[in-house]
Steps between C-alpha positions, in 0.01 A plus 500: 500500500262209552518245216133547414536877486804471276315272261199729496718802428673312216163413345384860511832622359481252214153616408607865528775432247245347264275804536796732446581323174136531396492871584821563308354347183177698532696824542712420196296635212700289254429166668260248351314476831442877516367502144280199568362655820410820313335294229304301759371813675396657168316185391320457831404869502332455160332174599124483445448177691659361816855411589509128576780384730603135503775288647558173681634433847692788656476697178126454522491645851695800375267531200199511733658782698589695185143459373372641829740794477389583145135474598548726803670766289236528231584229245244222459700186577440146622687176554434180304658181633672324208395152614137607535529676164552162339169384647271779386638824644654597166155636430576773755754648256324715240636618165534860620704389801876479542691228684799551730656160567764439768743211520847485650634245254265585216435130449197452727303214351166623636525818291497302175123525440495870588775568244317300234177687575650849473672406173176361358301816572784751454478617861805714592742328735743663740739262671712536813772241540861440593541270198591716199508204259205317649181395326308769686746773406484404133119510506472849650407811306671694779781328689586614852820306561627514857873556549714205617499482879592250767211341683508552874518128573805338344395154625181487291384645167191651662429846354560769761694792353325438169151523644599811694612662175175392332300660780697822475476513121125445520472789747713715270270436204186569705628826646637619166160426348324684783709809428442458127125505558514789746317309773431728799455429870124537447510237224709274721247539780227367271690171475548484881167593663559279804748477784749757625628574153150574380437720803819700448406563139146615568444856384449755772166587344386144583563558871431869558200652677323728256160560659467795739867587485618712796547837328470864596604846376793709613277776634288260707537534877726246667197379695349371175821309419495345848139393451579338162805319640295369792213374284710350219726294724799539267691738723530764230314737271601623155492868413389601151480834319207638302585276202511188716880468487666356809715772655547371851420249769422520872577202718464417868867587526444848359231563761726382781783723379271804519328395820673768710347785300138605486336348194151632554543769235768325293447389143604166352756662268693625805579154636488269197800323352536645152562284192459169681627173357257349251479187285399496133196305391710257291722399791492155654446419867863401556612850397256659744615273782860598430399866530329432833816335627750755365307811610364356825142589407181297528271650236538653155268644240475343156492778242455545127742679268365839612554403867126475569420240770342177376515313827686441823721201576593397854793276582257245647328472163825360360579276796148357513530353149849362559726765348840472668 
């Protein structure tokens, strides 16, 4: 193995071992870390204000990412730089907020003013550190103490495994909180209106065609179905019963399959595909696209709980907005 590859593999393996130790403690219901993590999730879930993340250096970069993860999963969160906090940004931390402070050693000098501020105004403090006896750990109302782990670089004290564990623990808290709150895909979409992620989480009702839906009755002549298919441009027509419930669908393919027989006197019910695939009105675009791919179809009706058509969605409607 090339020397670089061997070193890279060793780094990854070292960090995996740190994450394994972290996971083992979280799974152990009797561990202090598991109890502290549960306490942290419960406190954040009951929070009336915002969760303020802070940290310096590499811990600060991790704190920014954790703040973004919390915010994207439904918890109001933001990052306050500890050095800037000492020059006026402490005013960004309100009395109904909670602070989550990160520091590998737990002795980060720049956090001093933040700690004094939260003590002065009785603002709850959660700490994440690898220093169990550190100043930061002693100041925390909830102490998330990382397990001992070797850093990936033995030649320097630069945090590597430690920051990886911090990142993972932050993700664990955010996802546990998301589940605690019962956040749905629709809620998640509201936090991600842009980009591919936002497109994939759009509801099918946002993309469907609902005006002049291509619909006919089962006892209509096939000629009427052909006319509707031709005019609509969707390559299909839905078949509904007297109560407006979708009972079938006729596609270009159905017409081709019956091309050899005389259809002049045939009725739609004779050639339709019964009980076609449908998508519920609460589904997201990514689910519809998966159905298109799995069933090799290009259009599907969006229906309500009674299976009455609300609209029609074509595969191009998903692709045009970036759903992949």
